[in-house]
matplotlib code that plots the C-alpha trace (Angstrom):
import matplotlib.pyplot as plt

x = [-53.4, -51.0, -49.1, -48.6, -47.5, -45.0, -43.6, -43.1, -41.5, -39.0, -38.0, -37.4, -35.4, -33.2, -32.5, -31.7, -28.9, -27.4, -23.7, -22.4, -20.5, -16.7, -14.7, -12.5, -8.8, -7.2, -3.7, -4.0, -5.5, -3.5, -3.7, -6.4, -8.4, -8.1, -9.5, -12.4, -13.1, -13.5, -15.6, -17.9, -18.6, -19.1, -15.8, -13.3, -10.4, -7.7, -8.7, -7.0, -3.7, -4.1, -4.9, -2.2, 0.4, -0.9, -0.8, 2.5, 4.6, 3.5, 2.7, -0.5, -3.4, -5.6, -7.9, -7.9, -4.2, -5.1, -5.2, -5.7, -8.9, -12.1, -13.5, -16.7, -14.8, -12.7, -15.8, -17.2, -13.9, -13.9, -17.3, -16.6, -12.8, -9.7, -5.9, -4.8, -1.5, -0.7, -0.3, 3.3, 3.7, 7.4, 10.5, 14.1, 17.3, 20.6, 24.1, 24.9, 22.0, 19.5, 15.9, 13.1, 9.4, 7.0, 3.5, 0.2, -2.1, -5.8, -5.6, -4.1, -0.7, 2.5, 5.0, 8.4, 9.8, 13.6, 15.5, 19.2, 21.3, 24.6, 26.8, 24.2, 21.6, 18.6, 17.0, 13.6, 12.8, 9.1, 6.7, 3.9, 2.3, 1.8, 4.0, 4.8, 3.2, 6.4, 8.3, 11.9, 13.9, 16.4, 14.0, 12.6, 9.6, 8.6, 8.7, 6.0, 3.5, 1.0, -1.9, -2.9, -2.0, -1.4, -3.7, -2.3, -2.6, -0.7, 2.1, 2.5, 1.8, 5.2, 6.9, 4.6, 5.5, 9.3, 9.0, 7.1, 9.7, 12.5, 10.6, 10.9, 14.6, 17.2, 18.7, 22.1, 20.5, 18.5, 17.8, 15.8, 14.3, 16.1, 15.3, 12.5, 12.9, 10.0, 12.2, 10.5, 8.0, 6.1, 6.3, 5.2, 4.0, 1.5, -0.2, 0.1, -2.5, -1.9, 1.9, 1.7, -0.7, 1.7, 4.8, 3.0, 2.4, 6.1, 7.0, 4.3, 5.4, 2.4, 3.6, 7.2, 8.7, 11.1, 12.5, 11.9, 15.5, 15.1, 12.0, 12.9, 10.6, 12.2, 10.6, 11.3, 10.1, 6.3, 6.7, 3.2, 3.0, 6.5, 5.6, 2.4, 4.4, 6.3, 3.0, 2.1, 5.4, 9.1, 10.5, 13.9, 13.8, 15.6, 15.3, 15.9, 17.8, 19.9, 20.9, 22.5, 20.6, 17.0, 17.8, 19.3, 16.8, 13.9, 15.1, 15.8, 13.1, 10.1, 8.3, 11.0, 9.2, 6.4, 8.5, 11.9, 15.0, 14.5, 11.0, 12.3, 15.2, 12.8, 10.5, 13.6, 14.5, 10.9, 10.8, 14.2, 13.6, 10.5, 12.4, 13.3, 16.6, 19.0, 21.6, 19.4, 20.2, 18.4, 19.9, 20.4, 20.2, 22.1, 22.1, 25.2, 24.7, 27.7, 28.3, 25.0, 25.4, 28.7, 31.2, 33.3, 31.4, 28.2, 29.9, 30.9, 27.4, 26.0, 28.3, 27.1, 23.5, 23.6, 26.0, 23.3, 21.4, 22.1, 22.7, 24.6, 25.0, 24.4, 25.8, 24.2, 26.0, 23.3, 22.0, 21.2, 17.9, 16.9, 16.4, 17.2, 19.4, 21.8, 25.1, 26.8, 29.8, 33.2, 34.6, 37.1, 34.3, 32.4, 35.5, 36.4, 32.8, 32.9, 36.3, 35.2, 32.3, 34.4, 36.9, 33.9, 33.2, 30.2, 29.6, 29.5, 28.9, 28.6, 25.8, 26.9, 25.1, 23.1, 20.8, 21.5, 21.5, 17.8, 17.0, 16.6, 19.1, 18.1, 16.2, 15.6, 12.3, 9.6, 7.0, 4.1, 2.0, -1.4, -0.7, -3.6, -1.5, -0.3, 3.1, 4.8, 3.1, 4.3, 7.8, 8.2, 6.7, 9.2, 12.1, 11.0, 10.6, 14.1, 15.6, 14.0, 15.5]
y = [-82.2, -81.3, -79.1, -82.1, -84.3, -81.7, -81.4, -85.1, -85.3, -82.5, -84.3, -87.6, -85.8, -84.1, -87.4, -89.1, -86.5, -86.3, -87.1, -90.3, -90.1, -89.7, -92.8, -93.2, -92.9, -95.8, -94.5, -91.9, -94.1, -94.9, -98.4, -97.1, -95.3, -98.3, -100.5, -98.1, -98.1, -101.9, -102.0, -99.3, -101.7, -104.7, -106.3, -107.7, -105.5, -107.9, -106.7, -103.4, -105.2, -107.1, -104.0, -101.8, -104.4, -104.5, -100.7, -99.9, -103.1, -104.2, -100.7, -101.8, -99.6, -102.3, -104.2, -107.2, -107.8, -108.4, -112.2, -112.9, -110.7, -112.4, -111.6, -110.2, -107.8, -106.7, -105.9, -104.0, -102.0, -101.1, -99.5, -97.4, -96.9, -96.2, -96.2, -93.0, -91.2, -87.7, -87.5, -87.7, -84.8, -85.3, -87.1, -85.8, -87.7, -86.0, -87.2, -87.6, -90.1, -87.7, -88.1, -85.5, -86.1, -83.2, -84.3, -82.6, -82.4, -81.9, -78.1, -78.1, -77.0, -79.1, -80.0, -81.6, -84.7, -85.5, -88.7, -88.5, -91.6, -91.7, -94.3, -97.0, -94.6, -93.3, -90.1, -89.0, -85.3, -84.7, -81.8, -81.0, -77.9, -76.5, -73.4, -72.0, -69.3, -68.4, -66.6, -67.1, -64.6, -67.1, -69.9, -70.3, -72.2, -69.2, -66.9, -69.0, -68.0, -70.5, -72.5, -75.4, -78.0, -81.5, -84.3, -87.4, -89.3, -86.6, -86.6, -90.4, -90.7, -89.2, -92.0, -94.5, -93.1, -93.2, -96.8, -97.9, -96.4, -98.2, -101.5, -101.2, -100.2, -102.9, -104.9, -103.2, -99.9, -101.1, -98.3, -98.2, -95.4, -95.6, -92.1, -89.6, -85.9, -83.4, -80.7, -80.2, -77.5, -76.0, -75.7, -79.1, -77.8, -75.5, -78.8, -80.5, -83.3, -84.5, -84.5, -86.4, -89.1, -89.4, -89.8, -92.4, -94.4, -94.1, -95.6, -98.2, -101.8, -102.1, -99.0, -98.4, -99.6, -96.6, -96.0, -92.8, -91.8, -92.1, -89.8, -86.1, -83.1, -79.8, -76.6, -72.9, -72.5, -72.6, -72.7, -73.8, -76.5, -77.7, -78.2, -79.9, -82.2, -83.6, -84.9, -87.0, -88.3, -88.8, -88.4, -86.7, -82.9, -80.4, -76.6, -74.1, -71.5, -69.6, -66.7, -66.4, -63.3, -62.0, -58.9, -60.9, -63.8, -61.4, -60.5, -64.0, -66.0, -63.7, -66.0, -65.1, -61.8, -63.8, -66.5, -65.1, -67.1, -67.4, -68.9, -71.2, -72.5, -73.1, -75.2, -77.2, -78.0, -78.9, -81.4, -82.9, -83.4, -85.4, -88.0, -91.1, -91.5, -89.0, -89.5, -88.0, -84.5, -81.8, -80.9, -77.2, -76.2, -73.0, -71.8, -69.7, -66.6, -64.7, -61.5, -61.9, -64.6, -66.3, -64.1, -65.4, -63.1, -65.0, -68.4, -67.1, -65.8, -69.2, -71.1, -69.0, -69.3, -73.1, -73.8, -75.6, -77.2, -80.9, -80.5, -81.1, -78.3, -78.8, -75.9, -75.4, -73.3, -71.3, -72.8, -69.9, -69.4, -66.6, -63.1, -64.4, -61.4, -63.7, -65.3, -68.6, -68.1, -69.2, -72.6, -70.8, -68.9, -72.1, -73.8, -70.9, -70.9, -74.7, -74.6, -71.9, -74.1, -77.2, -75.4, -74.5, -78.2, -78.7, -81.6, -79.7, -81.0, -79.2, -80.4, -81.5, -79.9, -82.6, -82.5, -78.8, -79.7, -80.6, -77.8, -80.3, -78.9, -77.5, -74.3, -74.7, -76.6, -74.5, -76.8, -74.9, -73.1, -71.6, -68.8, -67.7, -65.1, -63.2, -63.2, -64.4, -61.6, -59.0, -60.5, -60.3, -56.7, -55.6, -57.1, -55.3, -52.0, -52.4, -53.0, -49.8, -47.6]
z = [-49.4, -52.2, -49.7, -47.4, -50.3, -51.4, -47.9, -47.6, -51.0, -50.2, -47.0, -48.8, -51.5, -48.9, -47.2, -50.5, -51.3, -47.9, -48.2, -46.7, -43.5, -43.8, -43.4, -40.3, -41.2, -39.1, -39.9, -37.1, -34.4, -31.3, -29.7, -27.3, -30.0, -32.3, -29.6, -29.0, -32.7, -32.9, -29.7, -31.3, -34.2, -31.8, -32.5, -30.0, -28.9, -30.2, -33.7, -32.9, -32.5, -35.7, -37.7, -36.1, -37.1, -40.7, -41.0, -39.2, -39.4, -42.9, -44.2, -46.0, -47.0, -48.5, -46.1, -48.5, -47.6, -44.0, -44.3, -40.6, -40.5, -41.5, -44.9, -43.4, -41.2, -44.1, -46.1, -43.2, -42.8, -46.5, -46.1, -42.9, -42.7, -44.7, -44.4, -46.0, -45.7, -47.1, -50.8, -52.0, -54.4, -55.1, -53.9, -53.9, -53.3, -52.4, -53.4, -49.7, -49.3, -47.8, -48.9, -49.0, -49.6, -50.3, -49.2, -49.5, -46.4, -46.1, -46.0, -49.5, -48.3, -48.7, -46.0, -46.1, -44.5, -44.6, -44.0, -43.0, -43.0, -41.2, -39.6, -39.3, -38.0, -39.9, -38.7, -40.0, -39.5, -39.7, -39.8, -37.4, -39.0, -42.5, -42.1, -38.7, -36.6, -34.7, -37.4, -36.3, -38.4, -39.8, -40.7, -44.2, -42.9, -40.8, -43.9, -45.5, -42.8, -41.3, -42.6, -40.4, -37.8, -39.1, -38.0, -36.3, -39.5, -41.4, -38.8, -38.4, -42.1, -42.8, -40.9, -42.7, -46.1, -45.5, -44.1, -47.2, -49.4, -47.7, -48.0, -51.8, -52.2, -53.2, -50.3, -50.8, -50.2, -47.2, -44.7, -41.5, -39.4, -36.1, -34.9, -35.4, -34.7, -34.5, -36.1, -39.5, -40.4, -37.5, -33.7, -32.3, -29.0, -30.9, -32.1, -28.8, -28.8, -32.3, -31.8, -28.6, -30.1, -33.1, -30.9, -28.8, -32.0, -32.9, -29.5, -29.4, -30.1, -32.4, -34.2, -34.9, -31.6, -31.1, -27.7, -25.8, -26.3, -30.1, -30.4, -30.0, -29.8, -30.7, -29.4, -29.6, -26.1, -25.7, -21.9, -20.6, -23.2, -22.4, -18.7, -19.8, -22.0, -19.0, -17.6, -20.6, -22.2, -21.6, -25.1, -25.6, -25.7, -27.9, -27.4, -30.2, -28.3, -30.9, -28.6, -25.1, -23.9, -24.1, -26.2, -29.1, -28.7, -28.9, -32.4, -33.6, -31.8, -31.3, -28.8, -26.4, -25.8, -24.3, -22.6, -21.8, -21.1, -17.3, -17.9, -20.6, -18.5, -15.6, -17.9, -19.2, -15.6, -14.8, -17.8, -17.1, -13.4, -14.1, -16.2, -14.3, -16.1, -14.5, -17.3, -20.0, -21.2, -23.3, -26.6, -27.0, -30.7, -31.6, -35.2, -35.9, -37.9, -39.2, -37.2, -35.3, -32.6, -33.4, -31.5, -28.6, -26.2, -27.2, -26.5, -23.1, -22.3, -23.5, -21.1, -18.2, -19.1, -19.4, -16.5, -14.4, -17.3, -18.1, -21.8, -24.9, -27.4, -31.2, -33.2, -36.6, -39.2, -40.9, -44.2, -46.6, -48.4, -50.7, -49.2, -45.7, -44.8, -43.0, -43.9, -42.9, -40.6, -41.6, -40.6, -38.3, -36.6, -36.0, -34.7, -32.3, -30.9, -30.4, -28.7, -26.3, -25.1, -25.0, -22.7, -20.5, -20.1, -22.5, -24.9, -28.2, -31.7, -35.0, -37.2, -40.6, -43.5, -45.2, -48.2, -49.0, -52.7, -52.4, -49.9, -47.2, -44.7, -41.3, -41.7, -45.4, -45.3, -47.1, -48.7, -50.2, -47.6, -48.3, -45.9, -43.7, -41.9, -45.1, -43.5, -46.7, -48.6, -46.2, -46.1, -49.9, -49.9, -47.3, -49.2, -52.4, -50.6, -49.0, -52.5, -53.8, -51.1]

ax = plt.figure().add_subplot(projection="3d")
ax.plot(x, y, z, "-o")
ax.set_aspect("equal")
plt.show()
């Protein structure tokens, strides 16, 4: 008898200490998933629209502020759900108006988000991963190694954090997010589903109401995922090319060894051909590295490579970071490269360096990555060994 009593007692004790179920973070739910959530708790679908507006239009994280939601439902939501963005670890503000937020995600790593204001336009550059698995040789993010994919809430949460910040600045400093670019830390197509859901929220009228032309995904060339992307969205596309031939690109962008230029160009054509607007073009991003890929012969090769691609070319003078091994080209070298492409008939811009005083310029985003790959450790060891030779 005592054995039976002991068994029953143990079972009851275990149940008593069982941890409560995790709350649903509503910040990361799309319109469809929000509707499914409310149906699952026996509420009408229109509640999804109400709550989405409160979260993304009014940027609230307190259910009690949702005045058009019944008190009973608010109490219910407080018990089973939450609105939780990434933790803001620090904020930095450049003399040129650029803003950078360092935010901590669930894995414990920190990622960076950058806002760049210019000529009535406000571009928010957001991260999709903590670190990056692709290890492009000239990118400081890649040298940090890789830790984790960001959740939908952590991706859209970067937009939410920036929008909340601008709600609180003085009227004379009013800024708005007109464009979002997936060009921060990480390769967006390696976190496909979460990135697509987050971009859909950016474009949803119940989210941030951005047009498909004002949401841009930048990829280094994950070819199968790029083709898949064309089947689920029509956002603007940017491709990090950085070299006009396979031999050089293999060195700078290692994923090229798996998906060489002919496959990448085919995937670009595939994506662009599925867009209904024939006037849209892909942005080709090309980081200029002194003495590496900035010679006139490289410009001429690039012109031949892209002759059939509907594109504009964005030249990015390299932004130095410690122990990179690369140097920024001279202004004359950048100008010669640009002029060669202009003469070949391309639309070519040179990206202005913004936020370099707060390490927020292109290629400088580092964050604080708890590296699972040990790449950052190997990178530092290799640099130390090279200095000892």
